[in-house]
BAKEMAR-595547 format. One line per field, with one value per residue: residue number from 1; residue in three letters; chain; x, y, z of N, C-alpha, C in turn. Coordinates in pm, whole numbers, plus 50000, padded with zeros to 5 digits. Example, Ala and Ser with C-alpha at 12.3 -4.5 7.8 and 13.67 -1.06 7.14 Angstrom:
2
nr (1/2) .
rest (ALA/SER) .
kette (A/A) .
npx (51319/51285) .
npy (49431/49775) .
npz (50780/50708) .
capx (51230/51367) .
capy (49550/49894) .
capz (50780/50714) .
cpx (51320/51290) .
cpy (49670/50003) .
cpz (50780/50787) .
***
This chain:
228
nr (1/2/3/4/5/6/7/8/9/10/11/12/13/14/15/16/17/18/19/20/21/22/23/24/25/26/27/28/29/30/31/32/33/34/35/36/37/38/39/40/41/42/43/44/45/46/47/48/49/50/51/52/53/54/55/56/57/58/59/60/61/62/63/64/65/66/67/68/69/70/71/72/73/74/75/76/77/78/79/80/81/82/83/84/85/86/87/88/89/90/91/92/93/94/95/96/97/98/99/100/101/102/103/104/105/106/107/108/109/110/111/112/113/114/115/116/117/118/119/120/121/122/123/124/125/126/127/128/129/130/131/132/133/134/135/136/137/138/139/140/141/142/143/144/145/146/147/148/149/150/151/152/153/154/155/156/157/158/159/160/161/162/163/164/165/166/167/168/169/170/171/172/173/174/175/176/177/178/179/180/181/182/183/184/185/186/187/188/189/190/191/192/193/194/195/196/197/198/199/200/201/202/203/204/205/206/207/208/209/210/211/212/213/214/215/216/217/218/219/220/221/222/223/224/225/226/227/228) .
rest (MET/LEU/HIS/ALA/TYR/GLN/GLN/ASP/PHE/ILE/GLU/LEU/LEU/VAL/ARG/HIS/GLN/VAL/VAL/ARG/PHE/GLY/ASP/PHE/THR/LEU/LYS/SER/GLY/ARG/ARG/SER/PRO/TYR/PHE/ILE/ASN/ALA/GLY/GLN/LEU/ARG/THR/GLY/ARG/ALA/ILE/ALA/GLY/LEU/GLY/ALA/ALA/TYR/ALA/ALA/CYS/ILE/ASP/ARG/HIS/ARG/LEU/PRO/CYS/ASP/LEU/VAL/PHE/GLY/PRO/SER/TYR/LYS/GLY/VAL/PRO/LEU/ALA/VAL/ALA/THR/ALA/ILE/ALA/ALA/SER/HIS/GLY/ASP/ARG/ASP/LEU/PRO/TYR/ALA/PHE/ASP/ARG/LYS/GLU/ALA/LYS/ASP/HIS/GLY/GLU/GLY/GLY/THR/PHE/VAL/GLY/THR/ALA/PRO/ALA/ALA/GLY/MET/ARG/VAL/VAL/ILE/VAL/ASP/ASP/VAL/ILE/THR/SER/GLY/VAL/SER/ILE/ARG/GLU/ALA/ALA/GLN/LEU/LEU/ARG/ARG/ALA/ALA/ASP/VAL/HIS/LEU/SER/GLY/VAL/VAL/ILE/ALA/VAL/ASP/ARG/ARG/GLU/ARG/GLY/PRO/SER/GLY/ARG/SER/THR/ALA/GLU/GLU/LEU/GLY/SER/GLU/LEU/GLY/LEU/GLN/ILE/ARG/PRO/ILE/ILE/THR/ILE/HIS/GLU/LEU/VAL/ALA/HIS/LEU/HIS/GLY/ARG/GLU/LEU/ASP/GLY/GLN/LEU/ILE/LEU/ASP/ASP/ALA/ARG/LEU/ALA/ALA/ILE/ARG/SER/TYR/LEU/ALA/GLU/HIS/GLY/ALA/GLU/PRO/ALA/GLY/ALA/LEU) .
kette (A/A/A/A/A/A/A/A/A/A/A/A/A/A/A/A/A/A/A/A/A/A/A/A/A/A/A/A/A/A/A/A/A/A/A/A/A/A/A/A/A/A/A/A/A/A/A/A/A/A/A/A/A/A/A/A/A/A/A/A/A/A/A/A/A/A/A/A/A/A/A/A/A/A/A/A/A/A/A/A/A/A/A/A/A/A/A/A/A/A/A/A/A/A/A/A/A/A/A/A/A/A/A/A/A/A/A/A/A/A/A/A/A/A/A/A/A/A/A/A/A/A/A/A/A/A/A/A/A/A/A/A/A/A/A/A/A/A/A/A/A/A/A/A/A/A/A/A/A/A/A/A/A/A/A/A/A/A/A/A/A/A/A/A/A/A/A/A/A/A/A/A/A/A/A/A/A/A/A/A/A/A/A/A/A/A/A/A/A/A/A/A/A/A/A/A/A/A/A/A/A/A/A/A/A/A/A/A/A/A/A/A/A/A/A/A/A/A/A/A/A/A/A/A/A/A/A/A) .
npx (50221/50228/50450/50373/50473/50624/50389/50299/50524/50494/50265/50390/50549/50404/50227/50395/50468/50729/50729/50591/50376/50367/50528/50842/51187/51488/51808/51982/51872/51691/51367/51073/50786/50716/50876/51134/51213/51348/51398/51211/51116/51091/51035/51013/50860/50805/51070/51144/50888/51040/51314/51186/51149/51331/51479/51276/51357/51594/51565/51396/51557/51714/51980/52311/52402/52618/52681/52493/52567/52557/52612/52725/52582/52313/52286/52313/52100/51917/52067/52102/51819/51764/51909/51828/51571/51610/51719/51623/51493/51755/51911/52173/52217/52495/52569/52705/52894/52997/53273/53282/53528/53790/53880/54089/54166/54065/53931/53962/53970/53754/53527/53226/53039/52996/53364/53419/53544/53785/53569/53336/53010/52831/52608/52500/52297/52085/51903/51802/51921/52099/52347/52501/52712/52765/52731/52936/53154/53126/53165/53406/53538/53476/53563/53857/53902/53887/53870/53615/53298/53084/52747/52538/52328/52078/51821/51571/51357/51355/51453/51421/51536/51699/52043/52373/52461/52204/52035/51912/52013/52056/52092/52340/52523/52557/52640/52903/53040/52980/52796/52469/52159/51947/51570/51372/51101/51039/50956/50738/50620/50522/50372/50207/50046/49946/49773/49481/49369/49287/49388/49357/49125/49239/49258/49554/49695/49594/49462/49556/49816/49930/49939/50164/50363/50424/50451/50714/50884/50887/51059/51304/51319/51438/51270/51054/50838/50539/50587/50446) .
npy (62198/61908/61609/61274/61115/61326/61411/61190/61157/61431/61318/61097/61234/61408/61217/61124/61289/61441/61658/61971/62221/62497/62683/62708/62691/62690/62513/62748/62937/63110/63175/62984/62890/62643/62313/62051/61735/61475/61239/61095/60952/60603/60327/60045/60060/60304/60430/60281/60420/60672/60614/60551/60813/60957/60797/60815/61133/61118/60982/61179/61428/61316/61233/61099/60794/60614/60522/60566/60785/60871/61109/61055/61114/61087/61040/60783/60584/60677/60636/60372/60289/60463/60335/60052/60079/60216/59971/59794/59564/59493/59664/59724/59914/60050/60136/60352/60502/60693/60632/60801/60792/60658/60357/60104/59821/59453/59513/59768/60161/60423/60439/60260/60029/60014/60117/60451/60470/60555/60727/60687/60796/60990/61045/61221/61198/61342/61514/61777/62124/62304/62476/62327/62192/61942/61832/61986/61833/61585/61613/61672/61453/61255/61342/61315/61061/60923/61003/61064/61149/61418/61375/61529/61666/61515/61633/61601/61834/62147/62455/62727/62939/63241/63290/63469/63564/63654/63498/63134/62932/62680/62698/62876/62672/62453/62635/62744/62464/62337/62168/62023/62064/61898/61931/61700/61800/62186/62464/62585/62446/62220/62359/62464/62234/62124/62304/62390/62149/61824/61528/61211/61273/61516/61860/62015/62224/62542/62879/63074/62962/62927/63183/63259/63137/63253/63535/63450/63348/63589/63779/63559/63448/63347/63409/63655/63825/63768/63520/63312) .
npz (48416/48612/48623/48643/48808/48975/49080/49255/49401/49560/49704/49855/50011/50170/50285/50450/50632/50552/50438/50597/50728/50900/51145/51172/51278/51129/51085/51060/51192/51076/51059/50923/50731/50658/50610/50576/50598/50488/50621/50742/50590/50643/50600/50384/50196/50186/50065/49860/49733/49706/49566/49296/49231/49216/48994/48798/48767/48696/48435/48312/48262/48105/48219/48187/48278/48469/48743/49039/49286/49636/49909/50244/50515/50455/50213/50166/50161/49934/49692/49721/49679/49479/49249/49246/49161/48911/48800/48540/48313/48108/48220/48484/48710/48864/49226/49489/49812/50043/50309/50598/50690/50581/50538/50669/50676/50554/50238/50228/50155/50062/49964/49953/49790/49403/49306/49199/48839/48573/48323/48401/48452/48676/48882/49149/49425/49651/49945/50009/49925/50093/50242/50073/50122/50124/49866/49786/49874/49771/49492/49509/49566/49431/49207/49238/49282/49032/48700/48630/48494/48608/48545/48680/48970/49155/49362/49611/49675/49584/49761/49648/49757/49791/49718/49773/49528/49409/49249/49311/49565/49479/49176/49213/49325/49130/48937/49028/49057/48778/48721/48668/48833/48967/49081/49185/49263/49318/49555/49442/49256/49444/49676/49459/49383/49647/49754/49860/49843/49913/50113/50150/50293/50446/50438/50336/50264/50335/50269/50460/50514/50286/50225/50374/50319/50065/50151/50292/50083/49945/50054/50113/49876/49509/49333/49171/49370/49306/49207/49294) .
capx (50170/50368/50442/50287/50622/50605/50248/50337/50634/50445/50182/50459/50586/50260/50169/50515/50541/50852/50722/50515/50374/50338/50595/50987/51297/51568/51946/51994/51794/51575/51169/51014/50660/50765/51013/51131/51300/51355/51461/51060/51093/51153/50998/51069/50766/50852/51213/51100/50865/51168/51359/51133/51122/51467/51496/51229/51395/51701/51573/51342/51657/51838/52131/52378/52437/52684/52700/52425/52629/52482/52734/52673/52500/52163/52229/52275/51956/51905/52161/52074/51694/51754/51959/51713/51449/51647/51798/51516/51530/51898/52021/52184/52310/52564/52561/52812/52850/53148/53285/53303/53661/53865/53908/54216/54179/53986/53903/53993/53926/53669/53380/53139/52954/53110/53398/53440/53625/53752/53516/53202/52890/52797/52502/52522/52186/52088/51767/51798/52032/52095/52460/52592/52859/52808/52751/53062/53287/53083/53176/53605/53599/53482/53721/53982/53927/53899/53866/53456/53242/52952/52648/52430/52268/51946/51772/51407/51336/51450/51342/51400/51568/51801/52165/52451/52455/52044/52006/51903/52145/52100/52170/52496/52606/52537/52736/53015/53056/52961/52689/52311/52134/51785/51520/51229/50998/51012/50874/50644/50568/50450/50303/50064/49973/49880/49715/49335/49354/49279/49452/49356/49012/49220/49297/49699/49736/49487/49462/49666/49931/49984/49995/50279/50485/50438/50548/50869/50984/50895/51174/51407/51336/51510/51220/50999/50707/50443/50589/50383) .
capy (62047/61800/61480/61169/61092/61440/61419/61058/61234/61514/61267/61065/61329/61419/61146/61051/61422/61485/61825/62029/62352/62577/62771/62609/62735/62622/62557/62869/63045/63168/63087/62951/62853/62468/62206/61916/61623/61313/61130/61059/60796/60516/60221/60002/60110/60491/60443/60264/60535/60760/60587/60587/60938/60999/60736/60917/61231/61113/60960/61290/61504/61250/61256/60999/60753/60453/60532/60667/60832/60940/61141/60962/60949/61081/61008/60638/60504/60739/60582/60218/60290/60490/60193/59969/60195/60252/59857/59695/59463/59468/59759/59676/60064/60048/60274/60395/60581/60702/60645/60918/60747/60558/60176/60077/59701/59429/59573/59909/60215/60508/60372/60136/59994/60019/60250/60517/60429/60641/60714/60663/60921/60982/61109/61247/61224/61437/61510/61923/62191/62450/62526/62289/62166/61772/61797/61994/61758/61496/61622/61728/61344/61191/61382/61284/60955/60903/61074/61072/61296/61437/61430/61606/61613/61501/61672/61623/61960/62300/62542/62833/63035/63343/63299/63601/63611/63692/63380/63020/62875/62544/62763/62931/62585/62413/62744/62682/62317/62304/62072/62066/62035/61878/61871/61625/61912/62265/62455/62652/62319/62150/62498/62497/62103/62107/62436/62399/62016/61735/61406/61132/61364/61650/61960/62044/62379/62651/63029/63124/62922/62979/63349/63271/63133/63362/63604/63385/63371/63765/63782/63499/63345/63393/63460/63778/63804/63716/63392/63171) .
capz (48449/48698/48539/48745/48915/49067/49179/49365/49510/49644/49830/49928/50137/50240/50373/50554/50701/50497/50428/50716/50727/51017/51201/51212/51321/51080/51147/51035/51279/50987/51076/50805/50725/50618/50685/50497/50656/50447/50778/50764/50494/50717/50564/50278/50083/50183/50017/49721/49644/49694/49455/49205/49178/49169/48875/48715/48725/48602/48280/48237/48246/48057/48275/48126/48433/48479/48876/49115/49405/49775/49999/50341/50551/50398/50042/50154/50115/49828/49626/49712/49607/49334/49159/49239/49064/48781/48708/48516/48183/48051/48289/48661/48790/49010/49351/49579/49889/50083/50462/50656/50764/50508/50573/50682/50664/50485/50099/50250/50048/50097/49902/49958/49657/49314/49324/49043/48753/48464/48231/48407/48416/48753/48932/49287/49483/49790/49997/49973/49969/50231/50255/49981/50160/50132/49742/49701/49915/49695/49399/49490/49634/49317/49085/49318/49307/48907/48593/48598/48411/48668/48480/48731/49099/49178/49449/49650/49672/49564/49831/49513/49843/49718/49759/49748/49391/49395/49182/49378/49625/49384/49083/49231/49331/48985/48821/49114/49028/48636/48752/48630/48958/48901/49149/49141/49240/49365/49653/49409/49227/49545/49679/49385/49365/49736/49802/49840/49775/50025/50101/50286/50374/50511/50395/50335/50280/50297/50231/50511/50508/50141/50216/50483/50226/49988/50230/50319/49960/49865/50159/50103/49777/49398/49239/49221/49481/49257/49136/49394) .
cpx (50247/50331/50396/50404/50625/50470/50249/50405/50588/50386/50248/50510/50545/50239/50288/50533/50623/50848/50585/50492/50308/50415/50769/51095/51420/51730/52017/51999/51732/51423/51118/50858/50632/50862/50966/51243/51286/51403/51315/51027/51147/51097/51001/50970/50803/50986/51204/51015/50980/51279/51329/51096/51223/51511/51462/51273/51515/51668/51480/51430/51728/51968/52245/52443/52470/52723/52618/52543/52563/52602/52663/52653/52357/52176/52271/52223/51894/51947/52136/51926/51656/51806/51878/51603/51488/51714/51656/51583/51707/51984/52041/52299/52340/52541/52691/52803/52989/53149/53323/53483/53701/53916/54021/54285/54063/54015/53982/53909/53833/53538/53366/53056/53045/53196/53396/53538/53651/53675/53377/53157/52848/52695/52481/52340/52175/51924/51749/51924/52025/52226/52546/52680/52891/52798/52870/53185/53242/53175/53334/53617/53602/53567/53801/53987/53964/53869/53709/53395/53089/52845/52572/52418/52131/51893/51616/51360/51402/51374/51382/51463/51700/51935/52241/52438/52296/51963/51987/52016/52175/52171/52325/52566/52647/52664/52883/53094/53075/52908/52558/52280/51963/51701/51416/51113/51068/50950/50757/50570/50477/50357/50135/49976/49913/49783/49573/49321/49398/49318/49402/49233/49092/49287/49486/49754/49642/49548/49591/49784/50002/50016/50140/50387/50495/50517/50712/50937/50978/51036/51287/51413/51404/51406/51130/50901/50627/50461/50508/50240) .
cpy (61956/61673/61379/61138/61186/61454/61299/61112/61317/61416/61212/61143/61386/61349/61084/61163/61465/61644/61847/62171/62397/62682/62667/62723/62651/62597/62634/62986/63086/63086/63065/62876/62687/62419/62115/61866/61513/61192/61067/60958/60676/60354/60158/60052/60249/60496/60405/60378/60645/60768/60619/60724/60986/60924/60817/61026/61239/61094/61088/61394/61438/61287/61119/60942/60648/60413/60601/60692/60899/60948/61062/61062/60978/61041/60874/60534/60574/60664/60450/60242/60325/60384/60109/59992/60171/60121/59778/59648/59424/59536/59726/59842/60008/60196/60252/60490/60611/60677/60760/60913/60652/60418/60147/59962/59616/59474/59719/60030/60307/60490/60268/60106/59956/60142/60328/60526/60509/60634/60729/60770/60906/61065/61116/61257/61271/61451/61693/61981/62301/62487/62479/62199/62018/61735/61886/61923/61634/61496/61639/61540/61220/61208/61371/61137/60842/61011/61050/61176/61309/61479/61524/61571/61586/61558/61653/61737/62077/62416/62673/62940/63129/63315/63465/63680/63728/63546/63246/62981/62728/62599/62808/62774/62478/62488/62688/62565/62274/62172/62118/61985/62036/61850/61808/61736/62025/62319/62501/62537/62281/62238/62454/62353/62122/62233/62404/62194/61928/61603/61331/61201/61486/61745/62018/62146/62473/62782/63090/63098/62922/63107/63367/63218/63191/63467/63573/63402/63506/63805/63690/63428/63411/63465/63559/63706/63763/63592/63300/63219) .
cpz (48486/48643/48671/48827/49034/49162/49302/49461/49597/49753/49899/50048/50238/50373/50490/50623/50683/50490/50511/50701/50876/51038/51272/51226/51223/51130/51129/51141/51223/51052/50944/50804/50695/50616/50608/50545/50601/50516/50781/50678/50545/50695/50421/50138/50043/50067/49862/49645/49592/49603/49347/49131/49153/49048/48791/48653/48663/48479/48242/48184/48149/48079/48293/48281/48427/48640/48953/49296/49523/49864/50138/50438/50484/50278/50076/50067/49980/49712/49606/49631/49497/49227/49155/49146/48940/48688/48675/48353/48183/48170/48449/48666/48883/49113/49408/49697/49980/50285/50509/50701/50651/50582/50550/50666/50553/50351/50132/50148/50121/50051/49963/49841/49572/49345/49201/48984/48654/48387/48224/48450/48565/48789/49067/49327/49579/49802/49955/49987/50015/50223/50101/49953/50107/49950/49671/49745/49785/49539/49386/49541/49528/49190/49123/49294/49180/48841/48545/48561/48516/48588/48543/48897/49069/49308/49520/49603/49665/49657/49807/49625/49785/49798/49715/49640/49324/49303/49324/49439/49510/49261/49094/49224/49238/48923/48911/49033/48873/48634/48705/48764/48932/49019/49146/49142/49318/49467/49588/49335/49343/49620/49604/49383/49474/49806/49748/49825/49915/49992/50186/50397/50470/50410/50393/50354/50194/50262/50340/50529/50382/50154/50301/50412/50111/50059/50265/50198/49897/49950/50109/49989/49659/49324/49272/49309/49426/49180/49183/49390) .
***
């Protein structure tokens, strides 16, 4: 059973065409029956909904957080929106993101926002995991900058694709870095919620598209073929 914030998040993704179903060629060259592009969230209301989902995921999994960090560039609005959504009552949560090139004038430095400091508990926010390069680099950057504790990583959607070990790419990356990686939703949750459901009078995921996703995940997914 999905939490309310997960259901709201899925509908946000559909309404803004962040998730689409069809026939797509991924950056890796692999053909996929679905595509996820968080760059479609281009309005204030959309970004507010995104931040609310990330903040709710952090709270649900009880990830200790003194700083939200978003790897540049896609993680910048994620970090800002999450910090805003998570700041309520007496809580005012700092955020940070990195510059691609360290600034050598003015205040200088690598970070924009609140710089990481010793003892801080940091949550990294990113959209999806493909190769994991941005998260690896973020973890290394933060650990070099200060003696911080990396509480975990929150991503929008876990595609649950199989890595070299047979586990999902997210699980492999989490094990490698010693981090919890928590998705707001998995592809299995997203598909199960949308199959046969109408949104704004339109059927989003019919039987044929569901069959294509099942076939794709049977070949490339981390779970057994019958998991979806």
